[in-house]
C-alpha positions in Angstrom: -29.1 17.3 -27.1 -25.5 18.4 -28.8 -22.0 16.9 -28.6 -23.5 13.0 -27.5 -20.6 10.7 -28.1 -20.5 9.4 -31.6 -20.7 5.9 -31.2 -23.9 5.9 -29.3 -25.8 8.6 -31.6 -26.7 5.4 -34.2 -28.1 3.3 -31.1 -30.3 6.4 -29.9 -31.7 7.3 -33.2 -33.1 3.5 -33.8 -35.8 4.8 -31.0 -36.2 8.8 -32.2 -39.2 7.5 -34.5 -41.1 6.4 -31.0 -41.6 9.9 -30.0 -42.9 13.4 -31.2 -39.8 16.0 -32.2 -40.4 17.8 -29.0 -41.1 14.9 -26.6 -37.9 13.2 -28.0 -35.8 16.1 -26.3 -37.3 15.8 -23.0 -36.7 11.6 -23.3 -33.3 11.9 -24.2 -32.9 14.3 -21.1 -34.5 12.3 -19.0 -32.3 9.1 -20.2 -28.6 10.6 -19.8 -30.0 11.9 -16.3 -31.2 8.5 -15.3 -28.0 7.3 -16.4 -25.5 10.4 -14.2 -28.0 10.4 -11.1 -26.4 8.8 -8.3 -29.3 7.2 -5.7 -33.0 7.8 -6.6 -34.3 7.3 -10.3 -37.0 10.2 -10.1 -37.4 12.6 -12.8 -36.3 15.3 -10.4 -33.0 13.5 -9.5 -32.2 13.5 -13.3 -33.3 17.0 -13.8 -30.9 18.1 -11.2 -27.8 16.5 -12.3 -28.4 17.7 -15.9 -28.6 21.4 -14.2 -32.1 22.1 -15.0 -33.1 22.4 -11.2 -34.2 26.3 -12.3 -36.6 25.3 -15.3 -39.9 26.6 -14.7 -41.2 24.0 -17.4 -40.2 21.1 -15.6 -43.8 19.4 -15.9 -42.9 18.4 -19.3 -40.3 15.9 -18.5 -43.1 14.5 -16.2 -45.3 14.2 -19.4 -42.8 11.8 -21.1 -43.9 9.2 -18.9 -47.2 9.6 -17.6 -49.1 11.6 -20.7 -46.9 11.4 -23.7 -47.9 8.8 -26.9 -45.1 6.3 -26.9 -45.2 2.6 -27.2 -43.2 0.4 -24.5 -43.5 -2.8 -26.9 -41.9 -1.2 -29.8 -39.4 0.0 -27.8 -38.3 -2.9 -26.7 -38.8 -4.4 -29.6 -35.9 -2.2 -31.6 -33.6 -2.9 -28.1 -34.1 -6.4 -28.8 -33.1 -6.3 -32.2 -29.7 -4.2 -31.1 -28.9 -6.5 -28.4 -29.1 -9.5 -31.0 -27.3 -7.9 -33.7 -24.3 -6.9 -31.4 -23.9 -10.0 -29.1 -25.7 -13.2 -30.8 -24.2 -14.6 -34.2 -27.4 -15.2 -36.7 -26.3 -19.3 -36.8 -26.6 -19.5 -32.7 -29.8 -19.7 -30.8 -31.3 -16.8 -29.1 -31.2 -17.8 -25.1 -33.7 -15.7 -23.3 -34.5 -16.2 -19.1 -37.9 -15.4 -17.8 -38.5 -14.6 -14.7 -41.3 -12.0 -12.1 -39.6 -9.8 -9.9 -41.3 -7.8 -6.9 -40.9 -4.1 -6.7 -41.5 -3.3 -3.5 -43.9 -0.4 -3.3 -46.4 1.3 -1.1 -49.2 3.8 -1.4 -52.7 4.0 -2.1 -52.8 5.4 -5.2 -50.9 2.2 -6.9 -53.6 0.5 -7.7 -51.8 -3.1 -9.2 -49.8 -3.6 -5.9 -50.7 -7.1 -3.9 -49.0 -8.9 -1.2 -46.3 -11.3 -2.4 -43.8 -13.7 -0.7 -40.7 -11.4 -0.8 -37.8 -14.0 -2.5 -35.1 -11.7 -1.2 -35.9 -12.1 2.4 -37.2 -15.0 2.2 -35.3 -18.5 2.8 -37.2 -22.0 2.7 -37.2 -22.1 6.8 -38.3 -18.3 6.8 -41.2 -16.4 5.1 -41.1 -13.3 4.6 -44.2 -11.0 3.2 -44.0 -7.7 1.2 -46.0 -4.9 -0.7 -45.5 -4.5 -3.9 -45.6 -4.6 -7.6 -45.0 -8.2 -9.4 -42.8 -7.4 -13.2 -42.4 -10.5 -15.7 -39.0 -9.8 -17.0 -37.7 -11.4 -20.4 -33.6 -11.1 -20.6 -31.2 -11.7 -23.3 -28.7 -14.4 -22.4 -25.6 -13.8 -23.9 -22.0 -13.6 -23.9 -20.6 -10.1 -23.3 -17.2 -10.0 -25.5 -15.5 -7.6 -23.2 -16.7 -9.0 -20.2 -15.7 -12.7 -21.0 -19.0 -13.8 -19.2 -23.1 -14.5 -19.7 -25.6 -11.4 -19.2 -28.7 -11.1 -18.6 -29.9 -8.1 -20.4 -33.5 -7.1 -20.1 -35.3 -5.8 -23.0 -39.4 -7.0 -22.5 -41.0 -5.9 -18.6 -44.7 -6.5 -18.2 -46.7 -5.8 -15.2 -48.9 -8.3 -13.5 -51.2 -7.1 -11.6 -52.6 -8.6 -8.4 -55.7 -10.7 -7.9 -57.2 -8.0 -5.7 -56.7 -5.6 -8.3 -58.5 -7.2 -11.0 -61.8 -8.0 -8.9 -61.6 -4.4 -8.1 -61.7 -3.7 -11.5 -64.0 -6.7 -12.5 -61.9 -8.4 -14.6 -60.4 -12.0 -15.3 -57.1 -12.7 -13.0 -54.9 -13.6 -15.8 -52.0 -16.3 -14.0 -47.9 -15.2 -14.4 -48.6 -18.5 -16.9 -50.6 -16.5 -19.2 -48.7 -13.3 -18.7 -45.6 -15.5 -19.6 -47.4 -17.2 -22.4 -48.2 -13.7 -23.7 -44.7 -12.2 -24.1 -42.9 -15.5 -25.1 -45.2 -15.8 -28.6 -44.6 -11.8 -28.8 -41.0 -12.3 -29.0 -41.7 -15.2 -31.5 -43.5 -12.9 -33.5 -40.4 -10.2 -33.7 -38.2 -12.9 -34.6 -39.6 -15.5 -36.3 -36.7 -17.6 -38.5 -34.4 -17.4 -34.9 -34.4 -20.7 -32.8 -35.7 -19.3 -29.7 -34.7 -20.6 -26.1 -36.6 -19.8 -22.8 -35.0 -21.0 -19.4 -37.2 -20.6 -16.4 -37.8 -21.9 -12.5 -39.8 -24.1 -11.9 -42.9 -21.6 -11.3 -43.3 -21.7 -15.2 -42.8 -25.9 -15.5 -46.8 -25.8 -16.2 -48.2 -27.9 -18.8 -50.4 -25.4 -20.4 -47.7 -22.9 -21.2 -45.0 -25.6 -22.6 -48.1 -27.2 -24.5 -48.4 -23.8 -26.2 -44.9 -23.2 -26.6 -44.5 -26.6 -28.5 -47.4 -26.0 -30.8 -46.3 -23.3 -32.2 -45.8 -23.3 -36.1 -42.0 -22.7 -35.3 -41.9 -23.8 -31.6 -40.0 -21.9 -28.5 -38.0 -24.6 -26.7 -38.8 -23.9 -22.8 -36.2 -25.4 -20.3 -37.2 -25.7 -16.5 -37.2 -28.0 -13.1 -38.8 -31.0 -13.3 -40.8 -32.4 -10.4 -39.1 -35.8 -9.5 -42.1 -37.5 -9.1 -43.5 -36.3 -12.4 -46.1 -38.4 -13.8 -43.7 -39.2 -17.4 -45.0 -41.6 -19.9 -43.9 -43.6 -23.0 -44.9 -42.4 -26.5 -48.6 -42.9 -27.3 -48.2 -45.7 -30.4 -50.1 -44.6 -33.7 -53.9 -45.0 -34.0 -55.0 -47.4 -37.0 -56.7 -45.4 -39.4 -59.9 -46.3 -39.2 -60.2 -47.9 -35.8 -62.9 -46.6 -33.8 -62.3 -44.2 -30.5 -60.1 -41.2 -29.9 -56.2 -41.6 -30.2 -54.3 -42.4 -27.1 -52.3 -39.5 -25.4 -49.9 -41.4 -23.9 -48.4 -45.0 -23.6 -47.3 -47.0 -20.8 -46.4 -45.4 -17.5 -42.7 -44.7 -17.1 -40.4 -45.2 -13.4 -40.9 -41.5 -11.7 -36.9 -39.6 -11.9 -37.4 -40.4 -7.9 -37.1 -43.8 -8.7 -34.6 -43.8 -11.3 -31.9 -42.3 -8.5 -32.0 -45.7 -6.5 -32.2 -47.8 -9.6 -29.0 -49.7 -10.3 -30.3 -49.7 -13.9 -30.1 -45.9 -14.9 -27.3 -45.2 -17.7 -25.5 -42.7 -15.7 -22.7 -40.3 -17.9 -20.2 -38.1 -16.5 -20.0 -35.1 -18.6 -18.2 -32.1 -18.1 -20.2 -28.9 -18.4 -20.1 -24.8 -18.1 -21.3 -24.1 -14.2 -22.2 -21.5 -12.0 -19.5 -18.4 -11.5 -17.9 -19.2 -14.8 -16.3 -22.6 -14.0 -16.6 -25.8 -15.6 -17.9 -28.9 -13.3 -18.1 -32.8 -13.8 -21.4 -33.9 -12.9 -23.8 -37.7 -13.2 -26.3 -37.3 -15.9 -29.5 -39.6 -16.8 -31.6 -38.5 -19.9 -34.4 -39.6 -21.5 -37.5 -38.5 -23.9 -41.0 -38.7 -22.4 -44.6 -37.4 -22.5 -45.5 -35.5 -19.6 -49.5 -36.0 -19.0 -52.1 -34.9 -16.2 -56.0 -35.6 -16.3 -57.4 -32.6 -18.2 -54.2 -31.1 -19.3 -52.9 -31.5 -23.1 -49.6 -33.6 -23.2 -46.3 -32.4 -24.0 -43.2 -34.2 -25.3 -39.8 -33.2 -23.4 -36.2 -34.8 -22.7 -35.6 -34.9 -18.8 -32.4 -34.6 -17.5 -31.4 -35.9 -14.1 -28.1 -34.3 -12.5 -26.1 -35.5 -9.6 -22.9 -34.7 -7.8 -20.5 -36.8 -7.6 -19.4 -35.5 -4.7 -22.3 -35.2 -3.4 -22.1 -31.4 -2.9 -25.9 -30.7 -4.0 -28.9 -32.3 -3.8 -30.0 -34.6 -7.2 -32.5 -32.2 -9.5 -34.0 -32.6 -12.8 -34.6 -30.2 -15.8 -36.8 -31.1 -18.8 -36.2 -29.5 -22.4 -40.0 -29.4 -24.6 -37.4 -29.8 -27.5 -36.6 -34.5 -27.3 -33.7 -33.5 -29.7 -31.7 -31.0 -27.3 -28.9 -32.9 -25.9 -28.5 -33.0 -21.7 -25.3 -31.0 -21.7 -27.1 -28.3 -23.9 -30.2 -28.5 -21.8 -28.3 -27.8 -18.0 -25.6 -25.5 -19.6 -28.9 -23.5 -20.8 -30.2 -23.7 -17.2 -27.2 -22.6 -15.4 -27.2 -19.4 -17.3 -30.5 -18.7 -16.0 -28.6 -17.5 -13.1 -27.4 -14.4 -14.4 -31.3 -12.9 -14.3 -30.8 -12.9 -10.5 -27.7 -11.0 -11.0 -29.5 -8.5 -13.2 -32.3 -7.4 -10.8 -29.5 -7.2 -7.9 -27.4 -4.9 -10.3 -30.3 -3.0 -11.3 -31.4 -2.7 -7.4 -28.1 -1.4 -6.4 -26.8 0.8 -9.4 -29.9 2.3 -11.6 -32.4 2.9 -8.7 -35.3 -0.1 -9.2 -37.8 0.5 -5.8 -36.7 4.4 -5.7 -39.4 5.8 -8.2 -42.3 7.4 -6.7 -44.8 8.0 -9.8 -48.5 7.2 -8.7 -49.5 8.1 -12.1 -50.8 4.1 -13.8 -49.2 4.9 -17.0 -46.0 6.5 -15.6 -46.0 2.7 -13.5 -46.2 1.0 -16.3 -43.3 2.7 -18.1 -40.9 3.9 -15.5 -39.9 0.2 -14.4 -39.4 -1.0 -17.8 -37.6 1.6 -18.5 -35.2 1.4 -15.8 -34.2 -1.9 -16.3 -34.0 -1.5 -20.0 -31.5 0.7 -18.9 -29.7 -2.1 -17.7 -29.2 -3.4 -21.4 -29.3 0.4 -23.1 -25.8 1.2 -20.9 -24.3 -2.2 -21.9 -24.8 -1.1 -25.4 -23.2 2.1 -24.9 -20.2 0.7 -24.0 -20.0 -2.1 -26.6 -20.2 0.7 -29.3 -18.0 3.3 -27.0 -15.0 0.3 -27.0 -15.1 -0.8 -30.4 -13.5 -4.4 -29.6 -11.2 -2.5 -26.9 -10.8 -3.6 -23.3 -13.4 -2.0 -20.6 -11.0 -0.5 -17.6 -11.5 -2.3 -14.3 -11.5 -0.4 -11.2 -8.0 -1.7 -8.7 -7.0 -1.0 -5.9 -4.0 -2.2 -3.8 -6.7 -4.4 -1.2 -8.8 -6.1 -3.9 -8.1 -7.1 -7.4 -10.6 -7.8 -10.0 -10.0 -9.7 -13.0 -13.1 -9.0 -15.3 -15.4 -5.8 -15.4 -18.7 -5.8 -13.9 -22.0 -3.8 -14.4 -20.4 -1.3 -12.1 -17.5 -1.0 -14.0 -19.3 -0.5 -17.4 -21.6 1.7 -15.8 -18.7 4.4 -14.7 -17.5 4.1 -18.4 -20.3 5.2 -20.0 -20.7 8.1 -17.0 -17.2 8.9 -17.8 -18.2 9.4 -21.4 -21.3 11.4 -20.7 -20.4 13.7 -18.3 -18.3 16.4 -20.4 -21.6 16.4 -22.7 -23.7 17.7 -19.9 -20.9 20.2 -18.7 -20.4 21.5 -21.8 -24.1 21.4 -22.8 -25.2 23.9 -19.6 -22.2 26.2 -19.2 -23.3 29.8 -19.4 -21.6 31.6 -21.9 -19.6 33.7 -19.3 -18.9 31.0 -16.8 -16.4 31.6 -13.9 -12.9 29.9 -14.3 -11.7 27.8 -11.5 -8.7 26.2 -11.7 -8.6 22.6 -10.5 -5.4 20.1 -10.3 -5.9 17.3 -12.6 -5.2 14.7 -9.7 -8.4 16.1 -7.9 -10.3 16.0 -11.3 -9.8 12.9 -11.8 -10.4 11.7 -8.3 -13.8 13.5 -8.3 -15.0 12.1 -11.4 -14.2 8.1 -10.8 -16.2 9.2 -7.4 -19.2 10.4 -9.3 -19.2 7.8 -11.8 -19.3 4.8 -9.0 -21.5 6.8 -7.3 -24.4 4.3 -6.3 
């Protein structure tokens, strides 16, 4: 594709070696079409928006997803490196958000689907089940300079098939924590020298996963929630050399965190931390180190943090870090960043067509959803290079004042840079000229750029 904006060409060229020369041309058309297409993100919608409705060889574009030879893992590695270089200074810890996402899909030919709790429609008192695919996603949590806030940028997404799928295939079922360990280890291999912090919810507070991350030659710090009734112990004393018996795994039992909440001797510190919504809040923190142990499972040295609100507006909660040297304030602020993962999932559903794709091929399913989630990060990278330290335009109205840009503004900005490319490339040599008032052209371009 010719005449792409110069600023984004260096980004795209990083991915060029993953494809053959012919497939790369088709892949670029699908990529630009997926950014420009409103509504559903199917191959046909991408071709229509690119002016290729009459292309008799349309099957070539489907083959990019269901047959062509290229590695999504290699693409994830390139995308991660681009994101880190753009948004994370070399002397700063790389913070990653880990979470699973249910993509609502139906169809007899979709083998990996299962029945899961719908996290969007369910609540504490209301349980909703849905049929779909479960994806595990790692996102870079980094401040975006022109957005003035932390965004969650997806770069690695893997499919976690249902237990029924594995039974039908005669395979051992892999738990979600097994998939999590595998992709965390993969990222550690990609970034062997950097400090990695993985933030997750209570689903990943599993001793096997925490011990595996802590036991790496260059450990990965995991921050997650901790049960208030967790069994915590002192560090085991050093086993004397030559003394018979196995070394102890733990020392004396500590009070539970629930008991510490009502203990008048608990040392509380009032600390100002970065909070949800970009605000700052004063909370009460209590913290110490311990060994979390359960019979039959590996012990894990942690730093626990108890959090309460001086104003009593939220219930007490506890966090843990597998790096005992981390400060309580760091742990809380890392965990607060995790909320952006949920924001990204919602933005991807609203603006990038997640759950609207219709592939039934196993290989196409494995590739399409990770690509659409990665599109969130790629659009952010395009905007970052196009702005060149400038300010991103924010859509305003007399009845709505928005101080900071959101992803919809970012997507609209990138679309406006790409529309002229497709128009000039697809226009016939002898096109009929139609005069359009500038004010109307601006309104049409704005409406197309902000189409859902």
